[in-house]
C-alpha positions in Angstrom: 0.2 -0.2 0.1 1.2 3.4 -0.4 2.7 5.5 2.6 0.2 7.9 3.0 -2.6 4.6 3.2 -0.3 2.7 5.8 0.2 5.8 8.3 -4.0 6.2 8.3 -4.8 2.4 7.9 -2.5 1.1 9.6 -0.5 3.6 12.3 -3.8 5.7 12.7 -2.6 8.9 11.6 -5.3 11.7 11.2 -5.3 13.2 8.3 -4.4 16.6 9.4 -1.6 14.2 11.3 -0.4 13.0 7.4 -0.8 16.5 6.0 1.6 18.7 8.5 4.2 16.1 7.9 4.0 16.3 4.1 3.8 19.7 3.6 5.5 21.1 6.3 9.2 20.0 7.6 8.3 16.9 8.6 10.3 13.8 6.8 9.0 10.7 5.2 11.9 8.3 4.3 12.3 4.7 3.4 15.3 2.5 3.4 17.1 6.4 4.3 15.9 7.8 0.8 13.4 11.0 0.9 9.6 9.8 -0.5 6.2 11.3 -1.4 3.2 9.7 0.6 2.2 8.2 -2.9 5.6 5.8 -2.8 4.0 2.3 -2.4 6.0 0.2 0.4 7.3 -2.8 0.1 7.6 -5.7 2.3 10.9 -5.5 4.4 11.0 -2.0 3.7 11.7 0.4 6.3 10.2 3.7 6.6 11.0 6.7 8.8 8.6 9.9 9.9 10.2 12.5 11.8 7.1 14.8 12.6 7.4 18.9 12.3 8.0 21.3 14.6 4.8 22.4 16.3 3.3 25.6 16.5 2.7 27.2 20.2 -0.6 28.6 20.6 -1.2 32.0 21.5 -1.2 32.9 25.4 1.0 29.7 25.7 5.0 30.8 26.5 8.2 29.1 27.8 8.7 29.5 32.1 11.5 28.4 34.3 9.2 27.0 36.9 9.6 24.0 38.7 8.1 20.6 37.2 8.1 17.7 39.4 9.1 14.5 36.4 7.9 11.0 36.8 8.3 9.7 33.7 9.4 11.0 30.4 10.4 9.5 26.6 10.0 10.7 23.5 5.9 10.2 23.4 5.1 11.1 26.9 5.2 12.6 30.2 4.1 12.5 33.4 4.3 15.1 35.7 3.4 15.2 39.5 1.4 18.5 39.9 1.2 20.4 42.8 -2.1 21.9 44.0 -2.6 26.4 43.2 -1.0 25.7 39.9 -3.2 26.3 36.6 -2.7 23.1 34.5 -3.3 25.8 31.1 -3.4 29.5 31.2 -6.9 31.7 31.3 -7.7 35.0 31.7 -6.9 34.8 35.6 -3.9 32.7 35.5 -1.9 34.0 32.6 1.5 32.6 34.2 2.6 30.0 36.3 0.5 26.9 34.2 2.1 23.8 34.0 1.8 24.8 30.4 4.0 27.4 30.6 6.3 25.2 32.5 5.8 22.4 30.5 7.6 24.8 27.7 9.9 26.2 29.5 11.5 22.2 29.6 10.9 22.5 26.3 12.6 25.4 25.4 16.1 24.0 27.7 15.5 20.9 26.2 15.4 21.7 22.5 12.4 19.9 21.8 10.1 21.4 18.9 6.7 20.3 20.6 3.8 22.3 21.9 2.0 21.1 25.4 -0.7 18.3 24.8 -2.2 17.5 27.9 -4.2 14.1 28.3 -5.4 14.3 31.6 -6.1 17.3 33.0 -6.4 18.5 36.7 -8.6 21.4 37.9 -6.1 24.6 39.7 -6.3 23.1 43.2 -6.1 19.3 42.4 -2.5 18.1 43.0 -1.3 14.8 41.9 -0.8 12.7 38.4 -1.0 14.1 35.2 -0.1 12.7 31.4 1.3 14.9 28.7 1.8 13.6 25.0 5.1 15.0 23.4 3.6 15.6 20.3 0.3 15.9 18.1 0.9 12.0 16.9 1.6 10.4 20.8 -1.5 12.7 22.3 -3.5 11.2 19.1 -3.0 8.2 19.7 -3.8 8.7 23.6 -6.8 10.5 23.2 -8.2 7.4 21.4 -7.1 5.5 24.4 -8.7 7.9 27.0 -12.1 7.7 25.0 -12.1 4.0 25.3 -11.5 3.7 28.6 -8.2 3.3 28.8 -6.6 6.1 30.3 -7.3 4.7 34.0 -7.4 7.4 36.8 -7.3 7.0 40.9 -8.1 9.6 43.5 -7.7 10.7 47.1 -10.4 12.7 48.7 -11.5 14.0 51.3 -15.1 14.6 51.9 -17.3 16.4 55.0 -19.3 13.6 56.7 -19.7 9.7 57.3 -20.5 8.1 54.1 -23.4 5.9 55.0 -22.1 2.6 52.8 -18.3 2.2 52.8 -18.3 1.7 49.1 -20.4 2.4 46.3 -20.8 3.7 43.1 -22.4 6.6 42.0 -23.9 6.6 38.4 -25.7 10.4 38.2 -25.3 12.2 33.9 -23.1 15.8 34.2 -24.2 18.9 32.3 -23.0 22.5 32.6 -24.4 24.3 35.1 -27.1 26.8 33.6 -25.6 30.4 33.5 -22.2 29.6 34.5 -19.0 28.7 32.3 -17.3 27.0 35.0 -19.8 25.0 37.1 -21.1 21.5 36.7 -24.4 20.2 37.9 -25.8 16.3 37.9 -28.7 16.6 34.9 -30.6 14.0 33.7 -29.4 15.6 30.2 -25.7 16.2 30.8 -22.7 12.7 29.9 -22.7 9.6 31.3 -20.5 9.9 34.4 -19.5 7.5 36.8 -17.4 7.2 39.5 -16.5 4.0 41.9 -15.4 4.8 45.8 -13.9 2.7 48.7 -13.8 4.6 52.1 -10.6 3.8 53.5 -10.7 6.0 56.5 -13.3 8.3 58.9 -13.1 10.3 61.5 -15.6 12.5 63.1 -15.9 15.4 60.6 -14.2 13.9 57.7 -14.6 10.5 55.1 -10.8 9.4 53.3 -11.6 7.8 50.2 -10.9 5.9 47.8 -11.9 6.5 44.1 -11.5 5.5 40.9 -13.1 7.3 38.0 -15.1 4.8 35.0 -15.7 8.6 32.5 -13.7 11.7 32.9 -16.4 14.5 33.4 -14.7 18.0 34.1 -15.0 18.2 38.2 -17.0 14.7 38.4 -15.4 14.1 41.6 -16.2 17.3 43.6 -20.1 17.3 41.4 -20.6 13.6 42.5 -20.1 13.5 45.8 -21.6 16.9 46.9 -25.0 15.3 44.9 -24.6 12.3 47.3 -24.3 14.6 49.7 -20.6 14.7 51.3 -18.4 17.8 49.3 -14.9 17.9 49.3 -13.2 19.0 52.1 -12.3 22.8 51.1 -14.2 22.4 47.7 -16.6 25.8 48.2 -17.7 25.6 44.6 -19.8 22.6 45.3 -20.8 23.4 48.9 -17.2 22.6 50.8 -16.5 24.1 54.1 -13.1 26.0 54.0 -13.1 26.0 57.4 -10.6 23.6 58.0 -9.1 23.2 54.6 -9.0 26.4 52.0 -8.7 24.1 48.9 -10.1 21.0 47.6 -9.1 17.7 48.9 -8.4 15.9 45.7 -5.3 14.2 45.0 -4.7 11.5 41.6 -2.7 9.0 43.3 -3.1 6.2 40.2 -2.5 6.9 36.6 -2.5 3.5 33.7 -2.3 4.2 29.9 -1.1 2.0 27.6 2.4 3.4 25.9 0.8 4.9 22.5 4.5 3.1 20.2 5.6 0.4 23.0 2.1 -0.6 24.1 3.6 -1.3 27.4 1.2 -1.2 30.3 2.6 2.1 32.2 1.6 2.5 35.7 2.7 5.5 38.5 2.1 6.5 41.7 2.0 9.3 43.8 1.1 9.7 47.7 -2.0 11.6 48.8 0.0 15.0 50.2 0.2 15.2 54.3 -2.5 17.8 54.9 -4.9 15.6 53.3 -4.3 12.9 55.8 -3.6 15.0 58.4 -6.9 16.8 57.9 -8.1 13.4 58.8 -6.5 12.6 61.0 -7.5 15.7 62.9 -10.7 15.0 63.7 -9.9 11.1 64.6 -11.5 10.5 67.7 
């Protein structure tokens, strides 16, 4: 088959990515010789595709900021995000974001790509994040994510004591009318499923392990507020900031299939000490 058909049907290149490689400063070589996408491949050929430099979007710029890198290779970047830092710039947070820090890392190491966030975290949520290094790995990982094959587990401290020590919250989530930020449980929303297990309980709070079956915006926060146990510190969804000044949520585990090696990648991150301190502060 032609290189074009091979890239599209076998290697899952999007039309846009094939066009970028073909029209930009990418590289297509067969057995060390430059070819066009019309070239027909034969058994035993060695095909090499080099991606062109990517254009950084408006509002993004590199900053020399601390970045806790858990894992990195030519395709993916896994970081451990602290609380209080936005993932990407917004009107309120133009500087000091994870995206800007990643671009600073790319500049330092001469990596000619932009930021492709696969698993985004809210500003005040901490823990593991998956970032694709370039457009191709992002395309493959996005497909895995839509198929439910990028798995994340969380630890959260919620208000009160849950009557069931483990369970599932199955409630559709959609935008709250009149708000561009808030979400709510609504029948007209998108399917959202959250599995949880209580790890520890105290007088005022419960520490729960959470596994997401779907990945809706604010899913954990909305679901636990819906069942009457908002996250500690989450004043957007009814939580009190008396004992904690941010939503008590941390991404503890991240599992995905590597887009190139097909190896299962698994990473863990312990919850910050202040989350554990909050639950134990009210123990007996």
